[in-house]
C-alpha positions in Angstrom: 63.2 -133.2 -51.7 64.7 -136.0 -49.9 63.9 -139.5 -51.0 62.6 -142.1 -48.9 64.7 -144.9 -50.4 63.3 -147.7 -48.1 59.8 -146.7 -48.4 59.9 -146.1 -52.1 61.7 -149.5 -52.8 58.9 -151.3 -50.6 55.9 -149.4 -52.4 57.9 -149.9 -56.1 57.9 -154.1 -55.4 54.7 -154.2 -54.3 53.2 -152.3 -57.4 55.8 -154.1 -59.4 54.5 -157.6 -58.3 50.9 -156.5 -58.9 51.6 -155.3 -62.2 53.3 -158.2 -63.3 50.2 -160.5 -62.1 47.9 -158.2 -64.3 50.3 -158.4 -67.0 50.2 -162.0 -67.0 46.8 -163.3 -66.3 45.3 -160.7 -68.7 47.0 -161.5 -71.8 46.7 -165.4 -71.0 43.0 -164.9 -70.8 42.7 -162.7 -73.8 45.0 -165.3 -75.9 42.9 -168.1 -74.9 39.8 -166.2 -76.1 41.4 -165.4 -79.4 42.6 -169.1 -80.1 39.1 -170.2 -79.1 36.8 -167.4 -80.8 38.9 -166.2 -83.8 41.5 -169.0 -84.4 44.9 -169.5 -83.6 46.6 -167.8 -86.4 45.5 -164.7 -85.2 47.3 -165.4 -81.9 50.4 -165.8 -84.0 49.6 -162.3 -85.6 49.9 -160.8 -82.1 53.3 -162.4 -81.2 54.7 -161.7 -84.8 53.9 -158.0 -84.6 55.0 -157.6 -81.1 58.4 -159.0 -81.9 58.6 -156.7 -85.1 57.9 -153.6 -83.0 60.3 -154.9 -80.3 62.8 -154.9 -82.9 61.9 -151.2 -84.2 61.8 -149.8 -80.7 65.6 -150.1 -80.8 65.3 -146.6 -82.3 65.1 -145.7 -78.6 68.9 -146.6 -78.6 68.7 -146.8 -74.8 68.0 -142.9 -74.4 65.4 -143.7 -71.7 67.7 -145.5 -69.4 70.8 -143.3 -70.1 68.7 -139.9 -69.4 67.1 -141.5 -65.9 71.0 -142.5 -64.9 71.8 -138.9 -65.5 69.1 -137.3 -63.8 69.6 -139.4 -60.6 72.9 -137.2 -59.7 70.6 -134.0 -60.2 67.9 -135.4 -58.1 70.4 -136.0 -55.3 71.6 -132.4 -55.5 68.2 -131.3 -56.0 69.3 -129.2 -58.9 65.7 -128.7 -60.2 66.9 -126.5 -63.1 69.0 -129.5 -64.6 66.2 -131.7 -64.1 63.9 -129.5 -66.2 66.2 -129.2 -68.7 67.0 -132.9 -69.2 63.3 -133.4 -69.2 62.8 -131.0 -71.9 65.6 -132.5 -74.0 64.1 -136.2 -73.2 60.8 -134.9 -74.5 62.1 -133.8 -77.9 64.4 -136.9 -78.2 61.1 -139.1 -77.4 59.4 -137.2 -80.2 62.0 -137.9 -82.7 61.9 -141.4 -81.7 58.3 -142.0 -82.3 58.6 -140.5 -85.7 61.5 -142.6 -86.5 59.5 -145.7 -85.5 56.5 -144.4 -87.5 58.8 -143.9 -90.4 60.7 -147.4 -90.2 57.0 -149.0 -89.5 55.6 -147.7 -92.8 58.9 -149.1 -94.5 58.1 -152.6 -93.2 54.4 -152.7 -94.9 55.7 -153.9 -98.2 57.5 -156.9 -96.6 54.6 -157.9 -94.4 53.2 -160.8 -96.5 56.9 -162.1 -96.6 57.4 -161.8 -92.8 54.1 -163.3 -91.9 54.7 -166.2 -94.4 51.8 -168.8 -95.0 48.9 -169.6 -93.0 47.3 -165.9 -93.1 43.5 -166.1 -92.1 41.4 -165.6 -94.9 40.0 -162.2 -95.2 42.8 -160.7 -92.8 44.0 -157.4 -93.8 47.7 -157.4 -92.6 48.0 -153.7 -93.5 45.3 -152.6 -91.1 46.2 -154.5 -88.5 49.9 -153.7 -88.6 48.8 -149.7 -88.6 46.9 -150.2 -85.5 49.8 -151.9 -83.7 52.5 -149.5 -84.9 49.8 -146.4 -83.8 49.8 -147.6 -80.4 53.8 -147.7 -80.1 53.9 -144.2 -81.8 51.5 -142.4 -79.9 53.3 -143.7 -76.5 56.4 -141.9 -77.9 54.8 -138.7 -79.2 52.4 -138.0 -76.3 53.5 -137.7 -72.8 55.8 -140.9 -72.6 58.6 -138.7 -71.3 57.2 -138.0 -68.0 58.0 -141.7 -67.0 61.5 -140.4 -66.5 60.4 -138.1 -63.6 59.1 -141.4 -61.6 62.3 -143.4 -62.0 64.5 -140.7 -61.3 62.7 -139.8 -58.1 62.1 -143.5 -57.2 58.3 -143.3 -57.4 57.8 -145.9 -60.1 54.8 -147.0 -58.0 52.9 -144.1 -59.4 53.4 -145.1 -62.8 53.0 -148.7 -62.0 49.5 -148.0 -60.3 48.4 -145.9 -63.6 49.6 -148.9 -65.6 47.5 -151.4 -63.3 44.5 -149.6 -63.7 45.0 -148.9 -67.4 45.5 -152.7 -68.3 42.7 -154.0 -65.9 40.3 -151.8 -68.0 41.8 -152.7 -71.5 41.7 -156.4 -70.6 38.4 -156.2 -69.6 37.3 -154.2 -72.6 39.3 -156.4 -74.9 37.6 -159.4 -73.3 34.2 -158.2 -73.9 34.7 -157.2 -77.6 36.1 -160.6 -78.3 33.5 -162.3 -76.3 30.5 -160.6 -77.8 31.9 -159.5 -81.4 34.5 -161.7 -81.9 36.1 -158.9 -84.1 39.8 -158.8 -84.2 40.2 -155.1 -85.6 37.9 -153.8 -82.6 40.1 -155.7 -80.3 43.3 -153.8 -82.0 41.4 -150.4 -82.0 41.6 -150.7 -77.9 45.8 -150.6 -78.3 45.9 -147.1 -79.7 42.7 -145.5 -77.8 44.0 -146.8 -74.3 47.4 -144.9 -74.7 45.7 -141.8 -74.6 44.0 -142.0 -71.0 47.2 -143.6 -69.7 49.6 -141.0 -71.0 47.0 -138.3 -69.7 47.2 -139.8 -66.5 50.9 -139.8 -66.0 51.2 -136.4 -67.3 48.8 -135.2 -64.7 50.2 -137.3 -61.9 53.8 -136.1 -62.5 52.3 -132.4 -62.5 50.6 -133.0 -59.1 53.5 -135.0 -57.4 56.4 -133.0 -58.7 55.1 -129.4 -59.4 58.3 -127.9 -59.5 59.4 -130.0 -62.7 58.7 -128.8 -65.8 60.0 -128.8 -69.6 62.2 -125.5 -69.7 65.6 -125.2 -70.3 68.6 -126.8 -72.4 71.2 -129.4 -70.8 74.7 -128.4 -70.7 77.2 -129.9 -73.5 78.9 -132.1 -70.6 75.4 -133.6 -69.6 74.5 -134.4 -73.1 78.3 -136.1 -73.8 77.3 -138.3 -70.5 73.9 -139.2 -72.0 75.4 -140.3 -75.5 78.1 -142.2 -73.9 75.9 -144.1 -72.1 73.6 -144.3 -75.3 76.4 -146.1 -77.1 76.9 -148.6 -74.3 73.3 -149.4 -73.7 72.3 -149.5 -77.3 75.0 -152.4 -78.0 73.2 -154.2 -75.2 69.6 -153.6 -76.4 70.3 -154.2 -80.0 71.9 -157.6 -79.3 69.7 -158.7 -76.8 66.5 -157.8 -78.9 67.6 -159.5 -81.8 68.6 -162.7 -80.1 65.7 -163.2 -78.3 62.9 -161.6 -80.8 64.1 -162.6 -84.1 63.0 -166.3 -83.4 59.4 -165.5 -83.9 60.1 -163.6 -86.9 62.2 -166.5 -88.6 59.6 -169.1 -87.8 57.1 -167.2 -89.2 58.8 -166.3 -92.2 60.3 -169.5 -93.2 57.6 -172.0 -91.5 54.5 -170.2 -91.9 52.0 -168.4 -89.6 50.4 -171.7 -88.4 53.8 -173.1 -86.9 54.6 -169.7 -85.6 51.0 -169.7 -83.9 51.6 -172.8 -82.2 55.1 -171.9 -81.3 53.8 -168.4 -79.8 51.9 -170.5 -77.1 54.9 -172.4 -75.8 57.0 -169.1 -75.6 54.3 -167.3 -74.0 54.3 -169.9 -71.2 58.5 -169.6 -70.9 58.1 -165.8 -70.7 55.4 -166.0 -68.1 57.8 -168.2 -65.9 60.7 -166.0 -66.7 59.0 -162.8 -65.5 57.9 -164.5 -62.0 61.4 -165.8 -60.9 63.0 -162.6 -62.2 60.8 -160.6 -59.5 63.7 -162.4 -57.1 66.6 -160.9 -58.5 64.7 -157.3 -59.0 64.3 -157.1 -55.5 68.1 -158.0 -54.7 69.7 -155.6 -56.9 69.6 -152.7 -54.8 70.8 -155.0 -51.6 73.6 -156.6 -53.5 74.9 -153.3 -54.9 75.1 -152.1 -51.0 76.7 -155.3 -49.9 79.2 -155.2 -52.7 80.4 -151.6 -51.3 80.2 -152.2 -47.5 81.3 -155.9 -47.1 84.5 -157.5 -47.6 85.6 -159.3 -51.0 85.6 -163.0 -49.3 82.1 -162.4 -48.0 80.6 -161.0 -51.3 82.1 -164.0 -53.0 80.6 -166.6 -50.6 77.3 -164.7 -50.8 77.5 -164.8 -54.6 78.3 -168.7 -54.5 75.2 -169.2 -52.0 72.8 -167.3 -53.9 73.8 -169.0 -57.2 73.1 -172.3 -55.8 69.5 -171.3 -54.8 69.0 -169.4 -58.0 70.1 -172.5 -59.9 68.3 -174.8 -57.8 65.0 -172.8 -58.6 65.6 -172.5 -62.2 66.3 -176.4 -62.6 63.1 -177.0 -60.9 61.5 -174.8 -63.3 63.0 -176.3 -66.4 62.3 -179.6 -65.2 58.5 -178.4 -64.5 58.3 -177.2 -68.2 59.7 -180.2 -69.6 57.1 -182.5 -68.0 54.1 -180.2 -67.7 54.3 -178.3 -71.2 52.6 -180.7 -73.1 49.7 -182.1 -70.6 49.1 -178.3 -69.9 48.6 -177.0 -73.6 47.3 -180.5 -75.2 45.0 -181.1 -71.9 44.3 -178.3 -70.0 44.7 -175.0 -72.5 44.2 -175.5 -76.2 44.0 -179.1 -76.9 45.8 -181.7 -79.2 45.8 -179.3 -81.9 47.7 -177.0 -80.3 50.9 -179.3 -79.6 54.4 -179.1 -81.1 56.8 -182.3 -80.9 58.6 -183.1 -78.0 61.8 -182.0 -79.5 60.9 -178.3 -79.0 59.6 -178.9 -75.4 63.3 -180.3 -74.6 64.7 -177.2 -76.6 62.5 -174.5 -75.0 63.4 -176.1 -71.5 67.1 -176.0 -72.4 66.6 -172.5 -73.5 65.1 -171.4 -70.4 67.6 -173.2 -68.2 70.8 -171.4 -70.1 68.9 -167.9 -70.3 68.0 -167.9 -66.7 70.9 -169.5 -64.9 73.1 -166.2 -65.8 70.8 -164.0 -64.1 72.5 -164.2 -60.6 75.7 -163.4 -62.2 74.3 -160.7 -64.6 72.5 -159.2 -61.4 75.8 -158.7 -59.7 77.4 -157.3 -62.9 74.7 -154.7 -63.2 75.3 -154.1 -59.3 78.5 -153.2 -59.9 77.9 -151.2 -63.0 80.1 -153.6 -65.2 77.4 -153.7 -68.1 79.6 -150.6 -69.4 82.1 -153.4 -70.3 80.7 -156.0 -71.8 78.8 -154.3 -74.5 80.6 -156.0 -77.3 79.1 -159.4 -76.1 75.7 -158.4 -77.2 76.8 -157.6 -80.7 78.5 -160.6 -81.1 75.6 -162.8 -80.1 73.7 -160.9 -82.6 75.9 -161.8 -85.7 76.3 -165.4 -84.5 72.3 -165.6 -84.0 71.7 -164.3 -87.6 74.3 -166.3 -89.2 73.4 -169.4 -87.6 69.9 -169.0 -87.2 68.9 -168.3 -90.9 70.7 -171.2 -92.5 69.7 -173.7 -89.8 65.8 -173.3 -90.0 66.2 -173.1 -93.9 68.0 -176.5 -93.5 66.1 -178.5 -91.1 62.6 -176.6 -91.8 62.0 -176.8 -87.8 61.4 -174.5 -84.9 64.8 -176.0 -83.4 66.5 -174.2 -86.3 65.8 -171.1 -84.5 66.1 -172.1 -80.9 69.4 -173.9 -81.0 71.7 -170.9 -81.9 70.0 -168.9 -79.0 70.9 -171.8 -76.7 74.5 -172.0 -77.8 74.9 -168.0 -77.3 73.7 -168.4 -73.9 75.7 -171.2 -72.8 79.4 -170.5 -74.9 79.3 -166.8 -75.3 77.3 -164.9 -72.6 77.9 -167.1 -69.8 81.8 -167.5 -70.0 82.3 -163.8 -70.8 80.3 -162.6 -68.0 81.8 -165.0 -65.6 85.3 -163.7 -66.5 84.1 -160.1 -65.9 82.7 -160.7 -62.8 85.7 -162.8 -61.2 88.3 -160.4 -62.8 86.5 -157.0 -61.7 84.7 -157.8 -58.7 86.1 -160.9 -56.9 89.7 -160.5 -58.0 90.3 -164.4 -58.3 90.2 -167.3 -60.7 86.8 -168.2 -61.9 87.8 -172.2 -62.3 86.0 -173.1 -59.1 82.8 -171.4 -60.2 82.9 -173.1 -63.7 83.3 -176.3 -62.3 80.3 -175.7 -59.5 78.1 -174.6 -62.5 79.0 -177.7 -64.7 77.8 -179.9 -61.6 74.9 -178.0 -61.1 73.8 -178.3 -64.7 74.5 -182.0 -64.8 72.5 -182.5 -61.6 69.7 -180.3 -63.3 69.7 -182.7 -66.3 70.0 -185.8 -64.1 66.9 -184.5 -62.0 64.8 -183.1 -65.1 65.6 -186.6 -67.2 64.2 -188.8 -64.2 61.3 -186.7 -63.4 60.5 -186.7 -67.4 61.2 -190.4 -67.7 58.8 -191.3 -65.0 56.2 -188.9 -66.1 56.2 -190.5 -69.6 56.3 -194.1 -68.0 53.4 -193.4 -65.4 51.1 -190.5 -67.0 51.7 -190.6 -70.9 48.2 -189.0 -71.7 47.6 -185.3 -71.9 44.7 -184.3 -69.5 44.5 -182.1 -66.3 44.5 -185.2 -64.3 47.9 -186.0 -65.9 49.1 -182.4 -65.5 48.5 -182.6 -61.8 49.8 -186.1 -61.4 53.2 -185.1 -63.3 53.3 -181.9 -61.1 53.4 -184.0 -57.9 55.8 -186.3 -59.5 58.4 -183.4 -60.4 57.9 -181.9 -57.1 59.1 -184.8 -55.4 61.7 -186.3 -57.8 63.8 -183.2 -58.6 64.0 -181.6 -55.0 65.2 -185.2 -54.0 68.0 -185.4 -56.6 69.0 -181.8 -55.9 69.1 -181.8 -52.2 70.4 -185.3 -52.0 73.4 -184.5 -54.2 74.4 -180.8 -52.5 73.1 -181.1 -48.8 76.7 -181.5 -47.5 78.0 -178.6 -49.2 78.7 -175.1 -47.9 76.2 -173.4 -50.3 73.4 -175.6 -49.2 74.0 -174.9 -45.4 74.7 -170.8 -46.5 71.3 -171.1 -48.1 69.6 -173.1 -45.4 70.6 -170.2 -42.8 69.6 -167.5 -45.2 66.3 -169.0 -45.6 66.0 -169.5 -41.4 66.7 -165.9 -40.9 64.1 -164.8 -43.5 61.4 -166.9 -41.9 62.6 -165.7 -38.4 61.8 -162.2 -39.8 58.4 -162.9 -41.0 57.2 -164.9 -37.7 55.0 -162.4 -35.6 57.4 -160.8 -33.1 60.2 -162.0 -34.5 60.9 -159.2 -37.0 64.1 -156.8 -37.1 
C-alpha cells in the first residue's frame, strides 16, 4: 500500500484543527455549566482527577509511541506479517497497562481525602467519582485502544480524529443536557466510561474496513522487541519528567491549599492550556517540513531559517503572554465566572511567565524532535522532575500560596530545559557556538517584558475594573502597544526581514491564481 503522504498530511491537519476546536469549546462550556449549576469545587475535582490519571498513565511507559515508530519501517516495506505481529504484541501490552492502571488507581483510593484536601462539597462521594473516572481510562486500554497504532503507522490519523470529533460532540451535548436539566454530577461522570465503548468499537471497525489485511496474529522478532524496549526507556524518561513537572501542580495545590483554591486555579490553568493548544498547531504543522529541510538544505540555511522562525514564534508567544497578563482578570471576573472566581494578581503574573518560558522553547524543541535528538536529552526530564518535587513541596508548604507550586516549574523551564536543549541543538545540528542565539533570546525576553509591562500598566491605569467592556478595551490596548514595542525594536534585524519575506510568500500562495 503506497502512502499518499501530502494528501494524508493535509487530511490529518484539517481534522486535527477541527478536533482541537471541539476539544477546547466543549470542555469550556461544560466547565462553565458545572461552576454555575453545581459549584466551583466540582470543577476543581475534574481537574484534580485528570491530573492524577495523567500521572497514572505513566504506566504506558511510552509503549504507544515506541511501537508506532517501529511500525513505520514495516509499513514502508509493506511487511504485513511484521505489522500484524507488532499489533498483536501491542494489544497484549495495552491490556496489561490497563490492568496496571486499574491496580494503581485502586491503591489511590485510601489517599483521596488527603489529595483532595479541604473544601470537599457536602455529600460528595469521592470514591464513587474516582472509580467512574478511573473506569473510563481503564476501558480505553482494555477494549480496542491498540488499533490507534494502525492509523498512526499508515498516516491516517484523520480517520481516528473523525471518530473522536463525532464522539466528543455527542458526549458534550449529552453532558450539557444532563448538567442543565438534572444538575447531577454522578450522571455527568457516568457518560465518561459509557462513551468509551462506542468510540472503541468505531475505531476497531474502521481499522478493519480500511486495513483488512491487518489483524492481531504472530509474535514480533527479538530484534523488534529489543528496539521497542530501547525506545521505551528514552520515551519513559521524557514522559515521566514532563508529566510530573506539569501535572503535579494541581495535586500540590489541592493537597496543601485545599480544593477551593485548586478549583479557582483550575480555571486559570484551563485558559493557559487552551492558548497553548491553539498556538502549538503551528509547530505541529511545521514538523515534517523542518525534518525534510534539515536533510536536503545546507547547515547555514537551516540555521538562518531556525533564527527567523524563532523570531516569529517568540513574538507570537510574547504577545500571548501580554494578553494573558492583561486579560486574565477581566475575562474571569467580568465575562466568565465573576469576582468570586478571581485569584490575586501575583498568580496572573506567574502564569504569564510560566506560559512564556514553557512555550518559548517550543521552536527549538520542534527542531530537536525533527532531528531525532530526543533520544539524547532524556536525563533532562528526570532532573526536572527531581527539582520540581524537591522545591515545590517545601515552597508551597512555606508560602501557602499557588506561587509556591508555579515558581519551580518556571525555573525548570528557564534554567534547565532551555539551556540543555540549546546546547544539544547547536552542538549536534548547527555545529557552532550557541552564544549568539542565547544573546538573541535574552533580548527577545527583555523586549517581551517591556511590551507586556507597558501594556499591563496602561490597562491598569485606563481600565482598572473587571467587565466585558474592560476586557474588550484592554484587548485593543494590548493589540496596539505590544506589536508597536516589538516591531519598533526589531524591524531593522535580519530576522524581521526573513519573517516578512516568508509571510509574503505565504500570502502570495494563498491569493487566487498565485499558488504554486
